[in-house]
C-alpha positions, 0 to 999 in steps of 0.5 A: 195141574195139582188141583185136577190130580187132587180132585182125581185122588179124592174121586178114586177114594171115594169110589173105592170107599163106596164100592167097599160100603156096598160089598157087605149090602150085596152079599145080604141081598143074594138072590136064591137061585132056582135049579131049573131043568127042562125036559122034553116029554118026547124027544123025536117028532114029525113035522105038523105034530106037537111036542110037550115038555115042562120047566121043572122048578126046584127052589131053596127050602124056605123060598117060594115064588109068586104064582103066575097070577099074584093078587096083588097087582104089584108083585111079580108073577112067574112066567115061562116065555118062549122066543119061538122057531119059525113054524112053532106056536104055543098051543097050551101052557099050563102053571101048576095049582098055587098055595096060599101063603099068609105073609105075617101082618097080612090079611090077604094070603098070597098066591105061591108056588113053594119049594118044587113045581113044573110048567107045562107046555105044549107047541105045535110045529107047521107041517113044513118045519124042516127036519133036524135038531130044533132048539127052542129057547126060553126065559123064566122069569120070577121073584123068590121071596122068604117069610121077611123079604122079597129079592129082585127079579130073576130072569134065566135063560132055559132052553129044550132040544127037539128032533124033528124026523 
């Protein structure tokens, strides 16, 4: 019994020590967060019409994200995805033009989005979509990088609200 108790105490010290030693590492790898602003360009629409909007993205200074079509297949693309209500389909999604960004020591520039940009979209509503407030949920995935490292990718929930007349 004493041996089991001693083993448990040692295990608790080990776990606590590992947790405390990981704290500074976690602080060093804090992910820069993008400020996301969902915008609907027309608040009220009719069933059978299209609705347009955008996701405005603002990154911290000296941070960029990979474009929606990175040149390196190992890099994580920036993506906006929707979980659409029944009767709603994506008609168009437009990402901004990327900027070439040369990483020190690399021959090939990266295709990135910098400081502020917007992803524009247009959704079609079926003629039988019910009137009322419609929530359009989505997710935005990006990998923030600075001039030295790329941080772990982030997927943030976003949503738009539209009134169907």
